[in-house]
ROLUMKOL-224402 format. One record per residue: x, y, z of N, C-alpha, C in turn; residue number from 0. Coordinates in steps of 0.02 Angstrom, whole numbers, plus 50000, padded with zeros to 5 digits. Atoms other than C-alpha are relative to their C-alpha. Layout:
BEGIN
+-------+-------+-------+-------+-------+-------+-------+-------+-------+-----+
|   n.X |   n.Y |   n.Z |  ca.X |  ca.Y |  ca.Z |   c.X |   c.Y |   c.Z |   k |
+-------+-------+-------+-------+-------+-------+-------+-------+-------+-----+
|     X |     Y |     Z |     X |     Y |     Z |     X |     Y |     Z | NUM |
...
+-------+-------+-------+-------+-------+-------+-------+-------+-------+-----+
END
This chain:
BEGIN
+-------+-------+-------+-------+-------+-------+-------+-------+-------+-----+
|   n.X |   n.Y |   n.Z |  ca.X |  ca.Y |  ca.Z |   c.X |   c.Y |   c.Z |   k |
+-------+-------+-------+-------+-------+-------+-------+-------+-------+-----+
| 50039 | 49954 | 50039 | 49901 | 49865 | 50315 | 49962 | 49958 | 49948 |   0 |
| 50040 | 50038 | 50046 | 49757 | 49791 | 50217 | 49934 | 50036 | 49988 |   1 |
| 49980 | 50039 | 50058 | 49674 | 49776 | 50094 | 50050 | 50037 | 49957 |   2 |
| 49951 | 49971 | 50045 | 49811 | 49806 | 49969 | 50007 | 49954 | 49940 |   3 |
| 50025 | 49934 | 50020 | 49767 | 49844 | 49831 | 49934 | 50017 | 50034 |   4 |
| 50058 | 49974 | 49965 | 49629 | 49953 | 49900 | 49958 | 50042 | 49952 |   5 |
| 50045 | 49955 | 50037 | 49478 | 50045 | 49833 | 49991 | 50066 | 50037 |   6 |
| 50004 | 49935 | 49967 | 49496 | 50183 | 49962 | 50000 | 49998 | 50076 |   7 |
| 49997 | 50005 | 49928 | 49488 | 50119 | 50141 | 50053 | 49950 | 50019 |   8 |
| 49944 | 50042 | 49981 | 49643 | 50048 | 50222 | 50000 | 49992 | 50076 |   9 |
| 49994 | 50012 | 49928 | 49659 | 49967 | 50394 | 50074 | 49991 | 50016 |  10 |
| 49931 | 50004 | 49977 | 49825 | 49993 | 50481 | 49998 | 49978 | 50073 |  11 |
| 49999 | 50026 | 49932 | 49849 | 49887 | 50636 | 50059 | 50029 | 50039 |  12 |
| 49948 | 49972 | 49957 | 49945 | 49984 | 50769 | 49980 | 49991 | 50072 |  13 |
| 50014 | 50010 | 49929 | 49961 | 49962 | 50956 | 49988 | 50066 | 50037 |  14 |
| 50008 | 49934 | 49971 | 49955 | 50149 | 50989 | 49984 | 50049 | 49944 |  15 |
| 50013 | 49951 | 50054 | 49901 | 50306 | 50895 | 50063 | 50012 | 49959 |  16 |
| 49943 | 49993 | 50046 | 50011 | 50334 | 50744 | 49989 | 50058 | 49953 |  17 |
| 50002 | 49949 | 50051 | 50052 | 50465 | 50615 | 50013 | 49966 | 49933 |  18 |
| 49995 | 50030 | 50066 | 50027 | 50415 | 50433 | 50016 | 50054 | 49949 |  19 |
| 49984 | 49955 | 50055 | 50107 | 50500 | 50284 | 50000 | 49959 | 49936 |  20 |
| 50005 | 50035 | 50064 | 50062 | 50446 | 50107 | 50033 | 50044 | 49947 |  21 |
| 49965 | 49964 | 50053 | 50177 | 50496 | 49964 | 49992 | 49964 | 49934 |  22 |
| 50000 | 50032 | 50065 | 50169 | 50467 | 49778 | 50072 | 49977 | 49985 |  23 |
| 49934 | 50028 | 50016 | 50316 | 50383 | 49691 | 50051 | 50054 | 49983 |  24 |
| 49954 | 49945 | 50012 | 50392 | 50554 | 49653 | 50022 | 50032 | 50066 |  25 |
| 49981 | 49974 | 49934 | 50404 | 50588 | 49841 | 49956 | 50056 | 50025 |  26 |
| 50047 | 49948 | 49979 | 50262 | 50715 | 49848 | 49952 | 49974 | 50053 |  27 |
| 50046 | 50021 | 49948 | 50163 | 50702 | 50010 | 49930 | 50019 | 49978 |  28 |
| 50068 | 49988 | 50024 | 49980 | 50682 | 49960 | 49948 | 49993 | 50056 |  29 |
| 50047 | 50010 | 49945 | 49902 | 50640 | 50129 | 50038 | 49989 | 50065 |  30 |
| 49973 | 50013 | 49933 | 49944 | 50648 | 50314 | 49941 | 49996 | 50049 |  31 |
| 50054 | 50009 | 49952 | 49840 | 50595 | 50463 | 50026 | 49967 | 50063 |  32 |
| 49991 | 50040 | 49939 | 49840 | 50532 | 50642 | 49950 | 49943 | 49993 |  33 |
| 50044 | 50057 | 50010 | 49765 | 50359 | 50646 | 50003 | 49955 | 50061 |  34 |
| 50003 | 50051 | 49949 | 49708 | 50232 | 50774 | 49989 | 49931 | 49968 |  35 |
| 50008 | 50063 | 50035 | 49654 | 50098 | 50650 | 49985 | 50009 | 49926 |  36 |
| 50019 | 49995 | 50070 | 49565 | 50145 | 50488 | 50017 | 50069 | 49972 |  37 |
| 49985 | 49939 | 50036 | 49619 | 50275 | 50362 | 49963 | 50000 | 49934 |  38 |
| 50037 | 49994 | 50063 | 49510 | 50335 | 50219 | 50045 | 50036 | 49950 |  39 |
| 49958 | 49970 | 50051 | 49612 | 50369 | 50063 | 49963 | 49999 | 49932 |  40 |
| 50039 | 50004 | 50061 | 49470 | 50366 | 49936 | 50009 | 50060 | 49955 |  41 |
| 49989 | 49941 | 50041 | 49516 | 50540 | 49877 | 50063 | 49994 | 49956 |  42 |
| 49939 | 50010 | 50040 | 49681 | 50473 | 49806 | 49983 | 49971 | 49932 |  43 |
| 50008 | 50028 | 50067 | 49691 | 50439 | 49621 | 50027 | 49929 | 49997 |  44 |
| 49971 | 50067 | 50008 | 49722 | 50261 | 49565 | 50075 | 50005 | 49985 |  45 |
| 49928 | 50000 | 50010 | 49907 | 50224 | 49572 | 50036 | 49966 | 50057 |  46 |
| 49958 | 50030 | 49949 | 50051 | 50168 | 49681 | 50027 | 50054 | 50046 |  47 |
| 49979 | 49951 | 49950 | 50096 | 50258 | 49842 | 50045 | 49965 | 50051 |  48 |
| 49961 | 50024 | 49944 | 50217 | 50239 | 49987 | 49968 | 50026 | 50064 |  49 |
| 50031 | 49982 | 49937 | 50137 | 50238 | 50160 | 50053 | 49994 | 50055 |  50 |
| 49953 | 49999 | 49944 | 50251 | 50288 | 50305 | 49960 | 50007 | 50064 |  51 |
| 50036 | 50000 | 49936 | 50184 | 50250 | 50479 | 50051 | 50007 | 50056 |  52 |
| 49958 | 49990 | 49942 | 50264 | 50316 | 50638 | 49956 | 49993 | 50062 |  53 |
| 50037 | 50011 | 49938 | 50200 | 50251 | 50806 | 50051 | 49994 | 50056 |  54 |
| 49950 | 50000 | 49947 | 50307 | 50299 | 50954 | 50069 | 49998 | 49968 |  55 |
| 49933 | 50009 | 50029 | 50483 | 50239 | 50913 | 50000 | 49956 | 49938 |  56 |
| 50004 | 50045 | 50057 | 50424 | 50118 | 50780 | 49982 | 50038 | 49936 |  57 |
| 50014 | 49972 | 50065 | 50424 | 50163 | 50596 | 50000 | 49945 | 49949 |  58 |
| 49996 | 50046 | 50056 | 50382 | 50068 | 50439 | 49972 | 50034 | 49938 |  59 |
| 50024 | 49975 | 50064 | 50351 | 50102 | 50256 | 49977 | 49941 | 49958 |  60 |
| 50026 | 50053 | 50043 | 50245 | 49998 | 50138 | 49971 | 50031 | 49936 |  61 |
| 50029 | 49978 | 50063 | 50188 | 50012 | 49959 | 49925 | 49988 | 50004 |  62 |
| 50072 | 50006 | 50003 | 50001 | 50041 | 49933 | 49977 | 50013 | 49929 |  63 |
| 50029 | 49992 | 50066 | 49906 | 50019 | 49771 | 49927 | 50018 | 50008 |  64 |
| 50070 | 49979 | 50001 | 49743 | 50114 | 49746 | 49973 | 49985 | 49931 |  65 |
| 50031 | 50017 | 50065 | 49629 | 50048 | 49610 | 49942 | 50044 | 49985 |  66 |
+-------+-------+-------+-------+-------+-------+-------+-------+-------+-----+
END
């Protein structure tokens, strides 16, 4: 997932279509989407978020900073 920190566009490299869920640090889901590569998150306020990606049986979570 890059760039991180981001100004609003994030590239997530996946081998297959994936489901993305973005949560704030309080656990509130602020964005969900199906993604093949790029995700636009420019509507998010500056801050720190947790991005959960599920692609098939694979799952990962990463911290994302929006500036």
